[in-house]
N, C-alpha and C positions, 0 to 999 in steps of 0.2 A: 700653559701659563704658570709661572712659579708663584707659590703662595708661601707666606711665612709659616714655619712650623708652630704647632700648638703644643706648648710644653706644660700647660696646666692640666690638672685632673678635672674631669667632668663630674657632675653629681652622680651619674651612674657608676663611674669608676670608683668614686669614694664609697658608694654603697656596696659595690663588689668587694672592695678592700675590707670593709667592716665585716662582711659576711664570711670571707675567707679567714680573717684573723680570729673571729669567734670560733670557727670550726677547728682551726689549728690549736687554739687554747684548750679545747676539749680533747683533741686526739693526738697532740704532738708536743707534750711537755718534755723538757730537757732530760729528766731522769729516764723517761721512757725511750728516748732516742739513744741515750748512752747504753741502756740495757739491751736495746735491739742490736746495736752494732757489735756487742760482745757475743751475740748469738750467731748461728749459722744462717739466719734469715734477716739481714739488715733492712730490707725494704718493708715499709709499713703499708701492707696491702689493704688493711681495714680503712686507713686514711685515704688511700687511693680510691677505694670504692665510694667513700663519702664524697670525695671531690668529683668523681665521674658520675655515679648513679644519682647521688643526692643533689649535686649542683650543676651537672652537665659541663664541667669546665674542660674536659678533654676535647670537646668539640668546638671550642671558641673560634678556631680558624677554619672550621669546616662549614660549607654552605648549608643552609637550612634544608635544602632539598635532599641532602644526604644525612639527615638527622643531626646535623650540627647546630651551632648557635648562630652562625653567620656573623660573628663579631669580628674584631680586628686585632692587630698585634698590640694595640694600646691596652686592651682589656687583658690579653695574655701577659703583658708586661706587669700589670698590677698584681696578677696572681703570682707571678714569679718573684716580685718584691716580697710578698708575704711568705712565700715558701723559703726565700733566702733568709728572712728574719728568723725563721724557725729551723733552719737547716733540715728541712723535711726530707726524709729518705723515701721519696716517691719519684717515679720516672716521668715527671711532667715535661721537663725540658726535652728529654730524649724522645718521648713518644708523642706528646700532644703538640710539640713544636717541630722538632727536627724530622722525625719520621713522617709526620703529617704533611709537612712542606714538600718532602720528596714525593709523596703520593699525589699531592695536588699538582705537582709538575708533570706527573705521568697520567693524571686523570683516571686513577684507579678507584672507581666509585665504591665497590663492595668493601675493600679494605678500609677506605676512609670512613665508611659508616661504622665498621667494627671499632676502629680507633676512637671515633667521636663518641660512641656510646660507652667506651671503656670496657667492652667485652673482650677486646684484644689489646695487648700492649705491643707496640712496635719499637724496633731499634734499627737505626741505620748502621750497617756494619762497616763504619769508617772510624778509625782511631780518634779518640776524644781530642787529641792535641793537634789535629789537622786544621789548618786555617782555611777560610773559604776559597782562596785562590791557589792553594798548595796541591802538590801531587798526593794521591792516596793509593793505598795498596788494593789490588784486585785479585780475584781468584780465577782459576782456569775453568773455562767452560768447554766441555768435551762430551759429545754424543748426548746432549741434553742434560748432563749432570755437572755438578759443580765440585771442584777439588781445590783445597788450599786452606791456609791458616791466616786468620786476621787477629791482631792483638790490640789491646787497649780499647775494647768496645764497652762503652758505658751502659749500664743497666741491662746488659744482655742476659743476665741471670734470670730476670723476670719476664723477658720478652716472649711473646707468643709467635711473632713473625719477625724474621730478620730480613732487612732490605740489603741485598748483597751486590756490589758492583763486580762485573766479570771482565775478562780480558777481551771479550768480543764487543765491548762498549755498551752492553745492556745492564739494566738494573733488575735483579731477580728477587722475587719474594720466596723465602725459604721458611718452611715450618720449623720452628725452633727445636722440635723433637727430632728432626732429621739431622741436627748438628750436635757436635759435642761442645758444650760450653764449660770452660774451666776457669774458676775464679783466679784472678791475679791479686797479688798484694798491692793495695793502693793506699795512698796517704789519706785520702778522704773516704772514710768507711761508710759515709752516708750516700755516696754515689759510687758504688763498687764497679770495678772494671773486670773484664773477662776476656779470655782467648776463645775465639770461635773457630772450630776445626770442621771443615766440610770434607767428607770422604765419599764422594759420589752421591751427594745430596741432590734430589730433584728440585728444580727452581722454576717458578712461573715468571716469564718475561713481562715486565711492567712497562718498560720504555727505555729511552736513552739515559745512561747513568750520568754523564757529564753535567747536563743542565739541572738534573734533579738533585745531584749531590751539591752542586754549587749553590742552588737556591736554598737547600736545607741547611747547609753550613752557614750561609750568610744570615739566615733568620736565627739560627742557634747562637751565633756570635752577637747579633744585635740584641737579642732578648736576654742573653746571659748577663749583659750589663745591668739589667734590672734586678736580676738575682743578686749580683754583686752589690748593687745599691742597697737592697734590703738587708743584706748581711752587714754592710758598713754602718748603716743607720742603726741597726740593733746594737752593735758593739759600742757605738758612740753613746747612744741613749743609756745603755746599761752601765757604762763606765761613769757617766755623769751622775747617775743615780747612786752608784756605789760610793763615789767620792764625796757626795753630800752627806751620806750616812756614816762613813768611816771617820773616826776621830783620832787625832794624834796631837799630843801636847794640849789636850782638852779643847781642840777646835777641829771643825771638819777639814779633812785633807784637801777637799776641793777648793778651800779658801786660799791655799798657797799659790802665789802668783805664777811660779814656774809651771805648775800644772794647769792653771787657767790658760796660759799661753799655748800649751800643747793641745788642749781641748779646743780652743778657738781655731787653731790651725786645722785641726781635724774637721771641725764643723765646716770651714770653708771648702776643704777638699770634698767632703760629702755633698755639699750644695752644688759644687761643680759637676760631680758625677751624676747627680740627679738630673741636671740640665742635659748632659750628654746622653744619658740613658733614655730620657723622655724623647729627645730628638730622634734617637735611633728607632724607638718604637713608633713614633709618628711617621717617620720616613718609610718604614716597612709597611705601614697601613695605607699610606697615600701613594707609594711608589716613586716619590721624588727624592733625588740625590741619595739613594739608599746606600750605595757603596761608601760614599764619603761619611755619611752619618754613622754607619756601623763601625768603620775603622776608627773614627774619632772616639766613639764610645768605648771601644775595646782598648785603644791606646791609653785612655784615661782610667778605665775601671780597675784593672788589676793592681796597679800601684796603690790606689786609694783603699781598696778592700783589704789588701795585705797590711798596709800601714795601720788601718783602723783596728784590725784584729791584733796586730802586734802591740799597739798601744793599750788595748783592752787587757791583754795578758799581763803586760808590765804594771799597769796602773791598778790592777786588782791585787797586786802584791803576792804574798804567799798563797792565798786562796786560789788565785788564777792559775797556779801551777798544778793544782790537784786534778785528778781524773773526774771527780764528782762535779766540779764546776764546768759548765758547758762551753766556756770560752775556747777550749782547745778544739771543739768541733768547728767553730767559726774560723779559727786560724787554719785548720787543715782544709776546710772547704775553700777558703780564700786562696791558699797556696795552690790547690788543685785547679781552681778556676783560672788562676793566672796563666796557665798553659793550655787551658781548654779553648778549642777553636782558634788557636794561634796566640802567641805571646804578644804582650804590648809592643815589644820591639818589632815583631813581624808586621803588626798593624801600622806602626809608625812608618815603616819602610813602604808598605803598600799605599799609605796615605800620601807620601811624597810623590809617588808616581801618579796618583789620581789627580793631584792639584798641580802637577808639573813643577814640583819644587825639588830638584835633584841636589844631591849632596855635592859639595865642591870637589 
């Protein structure tokens, strides 16, 4: 029986949001993120430890029997909203959502327990730009060993275990120390990409790759919309705050009607994205109309997040163009997210097929 999606936040979700936001305020300020991406170690592993050890957030999607929290995608979406607001350089989406979903599809209890506790970080060795229904690259499986090269793997640099699809149809767990992980130049320095090279690496067969990868990418795409929502919401809020303070001709810049119209339009777009993102999170948690909800969310999310970040950059004027101001982090994350797990155009095309609305 079909039920109406619940797009509102529960009291528990609001409490979770407040706790995560407080933690990020203490551990993930903008100057710290900028300093980190200028170093050789962009990931904030101290923050990751606080999120996983301190709050148990890596295990939200993992059953309690496997040391997880037994929560749903709705709670994970709230966490991702806050991580998006802070452009936090942690592997939450890639490990606690995408890799975890792949392992849930395979029923790999020991690795799930490790990922849930945060003692291990997982990465699905599929390029970040691959949409849930698209083809993905595989490696060669020969005599029990894996050979090949995979590019565009997000957060592979900090992964302890790589989940690698092979040409025999299997998904294999590979110890990251058995692979060569080479950083790639990526636009979004807070979610770095890498090339993974396997030269006779041993792998442990987990299960069939196809259903595991599809499930993982679908959840990644659906919950990425919540990260994009958090990003768009921060840029809008921060821009409004700045335009109230900034004065020109002895009056607040935000009082000019042309800017009011731009901000009002942006508010409408962000409100629409919130509904789409919440719908995707709710659908993933209930299992109802998941494909449609995810594709709608992703068709909506990228244009809104990119537009919000672009407007923030422009409306901050000269200060927005500086390296010291964090708005460039948000624009780069928004642009990188716009091709992650499929572009908005790819999702619109997929949606047309799902609802039987073919192009003329």
